[in-house]
N, C-alpha and C positions, 0 to 999 in steps of 0.2 A: 480349421473345416465348418464349423458351423455358421459361418455367415454365407456362404454359398446356397445351401437350403434359405435362409434367409433373406435373401437376393432373388432367386428365382420364385420364391413365394409371393415375393415385393412385385414381381412384374407379372406374374398371374393375375393379379387383386388390382393393378392399376397405378400401384403407388412405384415414386420415384418417376415417372415417368414411363410406367413399364408398359403402357398398352401402345405405346406409339413405338418402341423397342420391338416388341414382340411382332409387330407385324413387320417392320423391317428385317427382323431375323428370318421373319418365313418367308420374306419375298427373296432375300437371298438362297434359302433351301431350296425352294421353288427354283429359281437358276438354275444353281447346281445339277438338280433332279433332271429339268427338263434337258441341259447340257449334256448329261451323261446318257439320258433315253436317244436324244436326238444323235450321238456320237455312235451309242451302239447300234442303230439302225442305220447310219454310213458307212459302218463298218462288213456290215453284211452285206449292200451294195458292192461297195469296193472290192472285199474279195470273191464274188462272184463273177464279177468285172475280169479281174485278174485269171479266171477258169482253172485255179492250179488245181480242181478235182476235190479238194479237202471240205469236208463236213461240219459246219460251225454252230453249235447250238446257239441260244440266246442269250445263255449266260456268262458263253463266251465272250460276245460280244459287252459284255457287262466289264465284263474281267480285263479283256485287253483295255476298258476307256482307262478302268479305275487305276492299272500299272503304268499308264503313259502318263495320264495326269500326276500322277504322284511322283514322276519323273524314276522311276523304279527300272523300268526296260528290261525285265527277265528275257527276253528274247528268244522266247519260243514261237508265238506269234510276232509275225512283222509281213509289212508289205515289200512288195520287190517293184511295182511300180512308180513311177513319179509322182503320179496323183496319189497315190497311197502314202508316199512318204510325205508330200507335203498336208497332207490330211494329218499324217502323224505330228509334224510341226506343229500343226494349229492347235490341237489336244494337247499337245505339251506345254505351249504358251499359255493356252486358259489355264491350264493345272498351276503352270508357277505364279501365275496369276492370281490363282484362288488362294495360293499359301502364301504368297507373299502379299497379298494387299486383303483379300476380302475375311482370310480365314484372321488374322491379326487381327482386320476389324472388328469383326464378330466377336471375339474372344473380347479387346476391350471393352465395345460397347455393351454386349450383354453379358460379361461373366465379370471383369475387372472392377470397370466401373460401379456397379450394383454393390460389390463386395466393398469396394472404397464407401458408396455412399453409407450401405450398412454401419461401416464403422465409423462413418462420422455424426449419424443420430444418435447411436451412443457414445460418443465423446461431448455430444452437444444435446442433451435431453430436454424436452418442452416440461416435460414433469418430475418431482423428485419421488422417491419412495415412500408409501403410506406410512410408514413408520419413524418417516422424517419428523425430527421433536425439537425444539428448542434451539432452533436455526436464525440466521443472522440473514435476510432476505437484503441484497444490498441493488438502487436501480441503476446506478450510473457508475462508470469508473473514473475516477481523478486520482490527483496525488492523496487527498485523505481517506478515499477509500480504500486505497494501494496500503497505505500506511495500517487502516482499520483491518484489513485483510492481514499482514501479516503477525499483527497482535491476538486475532483470533486463532489463527493456526497455530501460536507460543503455546496459547491455553487448549489447543486443541479442540475448539468449539464450532460446531458447522457452520455453512454459509453456503449463498447461492447469489451471482451476480447474475441478474435478469438484464442479456443483450438480444435486442430487436434483429441484428443481421447475423445471419448462421455463418457466414466467413468471418467475421468478428468475433464471434465467440469460437470458432476454431481456433483461432489465432490464440484468443486466451487463453482457450486449455492446454493447448501448447505451451503456454508460459506457466503452467499448472494451476490457475485459478479456474474454480469451481463455478461450472459457468450453467445458465439455464436460459434458453430460447424463448424470448417472448416480450411481448412489448409491455412498459412500465406503466401504461396508459388502460392496458386493457384488462376490467376485472378477471377473465378466464385464465389468463397469464399467473396470476398472483392464486388463483384456487389452485393450480399446475403446480404451482411451488408449494402447497401447504401453506398459504399466511394462515389459516385457522391455529396452527403449528406453532406457528415461529413467535420468538423470542422479542422480535427487534424488526422491525423494518427502516432502512436507513435510506433517505435523499438525500444527495449533496448538490444537486444540479442547482439551476436556475430557479427563484422564489417562486414564478406562478408554475413550472413543472412540479417543483416540491409542494406546491396545493393541491395541483390535481391529483399525485401519487395520494397524497396523505386522505382527500375526499375518498378517493377509490379504496384505499383499504379500508379506510371506517364506515363504508358502505356493507364490507365485506364482513368485518369482525367487530367484535366489542374492544373496549378498551383497554382491556387484558393484554393486546399486544401492543407495546411499546412503539410509537412511529417519531422518529428522530430527523428533524429536516433540518439544513442551514438555511441561514436568511441573511444576503446580502442587506438590505433596506431593512431600517427601523418599521418602515410603515407596513412591511410584509409580518411584522409579527404577529400582529391580531388575526391576519386573514388567514396564517397558516394555522394558527391553534381553532382557528374557527373551523377548518377545514377537517379539522381533528388530531393535530401535531399535539403528543404529549410535552414534547421537548423540542424548542426553537431554537436555536445557536447563532449569536452575532456572532460571527469567529473573528471577525475585521475589529470587532470594539474591542474581543478578549486580546484579540493579538498588541491592540495599542497597549492595554493595560500591563499586558504583561511584559512587555518593550521598558515601557516608562519604570517599572518594578526592579530591573535589572539597572537600571540609571542611579550609580550610589549617590552623586550629590555634591555637595561640600564639605561631607560633615563625616565623623568616625563611627556613628549610630548604626545599631542594626536595624535594617529593614526587613520586615517580614515580608516572604515572597509566597508563601503556603503556609496551608496547617491542615493537620489529622484532629481533629475534634480540638482538643486542649495543646496537642504537640504544635508548637509553632516551628516553622522553619525559615530560618533569616539570613541575612548576609551583610556584611561590614567590612570599610576598608578600612587598611590600619596604617595610611598613610599619615605621618607627623605622628603618630604616638610611640612611648617608651616599646613596645611590641619589637616595632623595626628590628632585627638585626639578630635576634633571639629565638630560640626553638621554644616550643609550647611547652615544654616541660623547665626549661630554665625562668620565664615570666611567670611560672605558677598559675597559669590562666586560670585551670579549673577550682582554686581553691580563693582566688580572685574574685572573679567575677560569678562562679557558680553556675557557668553554661557550659556545654560538650561541644566541642568544634568536632564534627563529623568529617569536613575535608577541607580543603581549600583550592583557590583557583588562582591563577599564574600566567596571565598573558592568555586566555580562554581555555588554558590545561586545567582537567579537575585532578586532583590527587586526594587521596584517602590520609586522615588527619593521624598522626601519633604522637608520642612523646617528644621525636626528631626533628616533625617538623619544623622546615628553616621558615620562618616569616622575611619577607622582603617588602620595602615600595611598594612593590604589583600588587602585593598577595590580598585574596579578599577571602574573608573569612565564611566557611560557612558553617550554620550554627543550629543546634536543635534545644529544643528546651519550651518550659511552660509559658504564657506571661509575665508572670513574677521576675524568671528568671531573664527574660528579654528587660525587662524594664532595668534588673537589678547590672545588666549590662550596661547600657543607657547610662545609668548614673554616674559608673565611675569614666565611660570614656565621651562622654557628652560636652566636657571641658576643649574636645579637640576640637578645631574647625580648619580645615583650607579656605584659603582665599574665595569671596565670592565668584561664581562662575554660572555662567548657562550652558544650553544644551541647544546644540543645533541639530533639527528633524531635518532629513532629505526627501521630500515627497510630501503633498500634502493631499492624497486619496485619502480615503475611510482609516484607513491605517494609520496614517500620520496624523491628520485632525482626533483619532482617538487618543491617541500617544500623546499628543499637546493636552488633552483636557484630564489627562490623568496627572501628569508633571505639575499641571497647574493647579489640581487639589493638595499637591505637597509641597507647593510654594514654590516652584523652582523657576526661575526665566528659561524662556526657549524661542529659538526664531528658525519659522518655517522657511525651506528653501521650496520654490514649486515653479516650474518651467510655465506651466498651462493657467493662462492669465483669469479662465472661469473658476478656478478652483480656489483663487484667492478670496478669503472670506473678510480679512479684517488688515489692512497695510502696515500697521504697528505691529503683527508678529509676523508677517511674512516677507521676503526678499523673492523678486520674480527674478526668473533667470535658469538656464543650466547650470547644473552641480558641478559639470564636467571642465565648467570657466574660474579659473582662480578668482577673480576679481569678483565675481559673483558670491563665492565663498567666503573672500573679505568682507564682500559688504555684511555678511552673515555673522561677521565675527568668528571666525571660525577658530585664530589663533589663540583667542582667550575661553573657549569652550571647554569644559573638562570633559563631556561626551558627544559625542557626533552619533545619531540615531538612523539608518538607511531604511527606506522602509518602503521604496518603490516595486511595483509588482512584477518587476522583469530578475530574474535572478542576475541574467548578463550583465545586465545596467548596477545591481547590486554588489555584483563582485568587481566590477572596472572602479566603482566607486570606493570599494573596501580598499583596494589598492592605492586610488589617488590620495584619498584622506589618510591613510598609514604613511605616506610618503611624504605629505605636507606635515603632518604632525605624529612624530614617532611616540611620543608619551599618552596621546590623547585615548580615552574609552570608545572603543567603537563598537555600536550593536547593528548587529543587520537581520534584516528580516529574509527567510529562504521560501519558499512554494513549494519547492520540489527535494526529498529527502537526501538525493544523493546530491547537491549543491553546498549541502551541510560544510562537509569536510573542506572544500576550494575555498568557501568563504573563511571559515578559519585559518587555511593556509594564506588567505589573501592579507591576512591580519585583524580580524574581526576576533574581540574579548570573548564576543559572546552569539550564539545565533539562534533563533527561533523560526519554526517554518509552520507553515498553513496543518502541513501533512500529521506531523506530530502532536501536535496542540489538537487537531481534532478527532483525530484518533483516541486520545488518550480521553477525550471527553464524553466520547461517544462509549467507549470502553466501559468506563466510570459507569454510566448510565446502566449499561447491560449487566457489570457484575454486581452493582450498588457498592464497590467499593469507592476505595480512593489510588489514584495512579496520580502523582503530584511533579508536574514538568519542570525540575530547577532550573535546567537548560536544556537545548536540543541535544538527546543524547545522554542526557542525565535524567534519572527518575527515581522518587522516592515512593515504594510501593510497599503496601502491607498483605502478608499473608497468613493463613491458620497455620499453625505450628505442627509440621508433618509429625504422622505419631510414631517414626522410628526414629524423631530427635527425644521425645519425652522421655524426661529421667535424666537426660543429658546434658552437658555445661556448654556451653557456648566455645568454650575452648577445644573441647573435644570435638564438637561437631566440624570445626574447621571451615565452615562459611567464608570467611574473610579468603582465607587459604585456595579453597577449591573451587571458589566461583567471582572472587574479585569483588563481589559485594560486603556493605560492610552494616552492621547491626546496631541502628542509631535509637530504637527503643523496643520495650518489650510492652505489649497491652496485655493489663492482667486483673483480673475481680481481684477488688481487694476492697473486704465489707461492703458487698453487695452492691457495689459499682468499679465500670471499668476504669481503671488507671494506666496513664504511660510510666513507664518505669526509665528513666533516663540513665540515672548515674548507679547503675545495674553490675552488681560482683559477677563479672563474665567466669568464673568458678561456681556461681549458684545453680544447681539444677532446672533445666526447665520443666514446665508444670502444663499437663493437658488443658486444654482451652486455652494456650496462651495465642497470641498472634504477633509476629515479627513485625518491625516497620525495618526498612532495608533501605538504603541509597548504593544505587550503582548505576553503570553505562547499560547501553542497551545489550552488548555483548555478554556483559556480567549477568544480567536478567536472566537473558536466555538459557546462560550456563545456569544459574538457581534452578528454573524451572526444572530444567532436563535432568540435574541431578539432584533435586530435592521431593518436587513436583511431581513429575514424569519420569521417573526412573527406568529405563528398561529392562 
C-alpha cells in the first residue's frame, strides 16, 4: 500500500507524466458528473410527463441515475412509458460503458501504472545510498563484467552497473544484477553512484569510450579511486593512462601468453604457468618418461624430485593428486614449489624428449599473433592459419585459407603438430574447429579460446584439452587489483587462490579441518612468517596445528572455491 501514496503524490507534482494524467482524470470525472446531472434533470421531466402524481425530490433523480448506471435496478422507481424505458436503456448503456471501459481505463492509467512506475523507480535507482562505500562501479555489461560480478557476489563486495536505458536496467535487475540508471559519460551519474566513496571503477568497452570514462572519473575524484580499463590496441595504453586509468589491461595479449603457456612442447620439463611470490606453479608432460604406468607412490615422486604434485590433468579433466594417482601417457602433472625445486625436477627429467614438432595456431587476430610471439620466445615452431589476407604479416609463418578445409590444415602440417591452438573470436567457430581437429588428430593437444563462460563446458566436450576465456581471465585480473591479492587461473574453471586463515581454524590441523573433504579444494602451501619473513611451506605435515597469521594457498575449481568461501569465510 505504500506505493499508492507515492504514485498519487507523483501525479500532483508533475512526475511520471502526472500533470497530463491528472488532466485526463479530471476530464473523465467531469464527463461522468455532467451525465449524472443531465440524466437527473431528464428523469424529472419524463416523470412529470407520465403524470403519475408522484412527487420526486432532486436527490431521487440522482439516486435513480446511479442505480440504473450501475445496473443494480432495485425497481422501486421505474418508467412506464416507452420514452422513459428508452431513456433508462441509454443510462444503463452509459453505465455499462463506464464500468467496462472508462473505470478500468482510469484505474490502469491513474492507479496501476503510477504504482508500477513507482516500483520500477525503486528497482532501478539513479543514485546509491549515502552510506555506500568501497563498492565497484561497472560502466558496461559484457562477458568480462558478468564474470567479475559473479566474483564480487562470491565475496559479498557491493557493486553497481551503470545503465543508460531504463528498460534495459529493469531487465538486468530482474536477472539479479545491481543497477543504477545513468550514462557512463555523465559526471552527475558518477556523483549519484558515490564515485568519491568507491573502491574501483571498471571500464571494459571500446578504447575510446574507456578513455572518456577514465577522464570523467578522474576529474571528479583523486587517484585514491582505482580506475581499471581494458585496451584492445597497444597504442591506446598511453592514452588511457593519460586519461586517468591507473591500470590498463591488454587482455588479448595476456590471453595469447596464457594459451602459449598451455603448450607443453616437445620435452618433459616443468613449465612455469604462474606464481605466488616465490611459490611457482608448473606443469609437465610425462610422455616417454619412466613415470608412465605407475602411481605417484610407486615412483617415489616426492623423494626423487623434492617436488609436490598437487593435481593432474588427463584429457582436459583436472583431478586432485594423492599417493594412488595413476600416471598415463596423456597425464599432465601440476606441481607447486620454489624455483630451486622446479629446477631440480628439470635436472632429473631433462634427458627425456619427444620428437621435434610444431604448433598450429588457427586464427591470426590479436590473440593468435600474441600466442605466436609467446611461442617464439620459447623456441617453438608454429604456423598460423588465417582466412583474411590483410591479417597475414609474414608468408613464412602463415597459411592462407579456411581451417575448415582439410587441404589448408594439411598445408599447415597439422598431422605433424603436437598442439593446435584455436584463437578465433567466435565461440561457435571454435567449437566447430575443435570437433574437426579432434576427429582429424585424436592424439593431438587442443587448446581453445572461449569468449563466454557458458561455452567452456561445450568446448571441453567437443574435445579441447584446455580452454581459456576472456571472461574468467579478465575478471580474475580485475578482482586481484581490487583485493590486492592473487588468484591464479591455472585453466578455465581451475584457480589457485590465497586466503587468510579463518579464526575458527586456528590451532586445528589440516586433517581436523577436513578442507578437501568438505569443499573439494586442496591446500598446496601455507604462507607463514618464519624468522621475520614470509615463507611458503610446501612440504608441511598435515597433522601440524595451523597458527594465527597463516595464509592458505589452495587449488580448486569454481564450485569448490565457492563452497570453501561459504563454508569457512562466509558461514551462515
